[in-house]
C-alpha positions, 0 to 999 in steps of 0.5 A: 500500500502506498505511503500517502497522507494528505494535509487534512490527515496531518492537521488532524493528527497534530490536533489529536496529539496536542489534545491527547484526545481524539474527540477534542482533536476532531473538534479543533479540526471541525470534523466528526469523531467518527470521521476523525477516528477513521482517518487516523485508522487509515493512517495507521493501516497505510503505515503498517503500525500504530500511531496512538495508544488509546486509553480511557483518559485519552491517547498517547503517541507511540514512537512512530506517532512521535515521528509523524507528529514531528514531520506533520508540524514541519509540513504545516509550518512550511505550508504557512510560510509559503502561504504568507510569502505568496499572499501578494500573488495568490489572494485565494490562499488562506493562512492560519494563526494559533493564538493562546491567551490567558483569562484577562486577555481573552475576556478584556482585550483580544475580542475587542482587537481581533475583529479589526484584524480579521476585517483587514486580513480576510485570508487569515484565520485565527484559532483563539484559545484560553490557557494558563500562562505557564502552559501558553509559554510551553506550547509556544516554545514547543512550536505548537502555537504561533503567539501567546499572551501571558501574565507574569514573568516569562520563564528564561528557559523557554527562550521566547521573544517577548513584547509588551501588551498591556498592564492589568490591575486587579481590584476588589468589587463589593456590594454597596452595603458590604462591610468592606465597601467603605474602605479606601484600600484593603489587603486580600487577606482581610477579604477571605472571611467573606463569600466570593463570586468566581470565574470558572474553576478552569480559568487561568485568573481564577487559578491565580487568585485561588493560589493567593488565598492558599498562600494565606493558608485559606481557601476562597469561599466561592458561592457561584462560578461564572464565565464573564466579568460582565455577569460577575459585576451584575451579581456583585451588584445584587449582593451575592458576594465579592469579586476580583476583576480587572479595574478596566472591567469594573470601571466599565460596568460601574456606569451600568451597575451599582457596586463599590470598587476597593483597591487591593494593597497586595503587590500581585494585583499589578500584572503585566501582559506580554506577547510572546513568540518562539522566534520572530524570524521563524514566525510565519508571515501571517503570525507576524502580521497578527503580532504587529497588529496586536502590538500597535493596538495594545494598551502598552502603546497608548 
């Protein structure tokens, strides 16, 4: 049987390997689980060996699968480079950029910026995903994402190229009649006796705030978990509990909802958001365009 994989096979295999899950890989490939499973099975039949070890909790690469993944990524990167360089000659070629961002960037910055980029660059598609900053750094360093937006210090061993994006300050918001509402400033530790409204437990920001509570030897008392700062602000107004949100979100929503904003004294509330790439020189032309756009339109340039 001839050894032949098409680009759809290779992209699917990359997505499955990165997710360690065929279902999630199929979803990222806009493919049904049945179709994805059949394609991978055909790849294994064609090669004559297994590429994945299937388990109850997902899949792992075999030695052969690791080799296929390495070459699939190389082919994908070369294709993206070609598309970018031919963009001025062949407008029908589409490029794809994978952008990983932390919670605040996802909820506060990127959704407002992306429409302008996509309107100008009609032949570039963007895969936008939320992840935790350490995971973003590792994924970008490994070449599995084109651009990352992270909070906090960049780990030196990652050897990433970085660019300022935004400064994010976290604040406490309280119901108007809450005991902390009249405070000019408050330490995070003083808030831990009260009930909170939090983000989804998988959110990078919620994990970060939980960790600060653990450093105080406490746990956050979360009454309800929501998936946006807008809804959280409305719940605080209703008296459900306290919340920690970006100052920009609090100021925006205070025009529409009635709650108090209390600055926190802790140093960790000031978080710098940073753009990162593995290498600007090796980035695809499409990724460089998005990076330049994000730099030029970020709050760090204003």
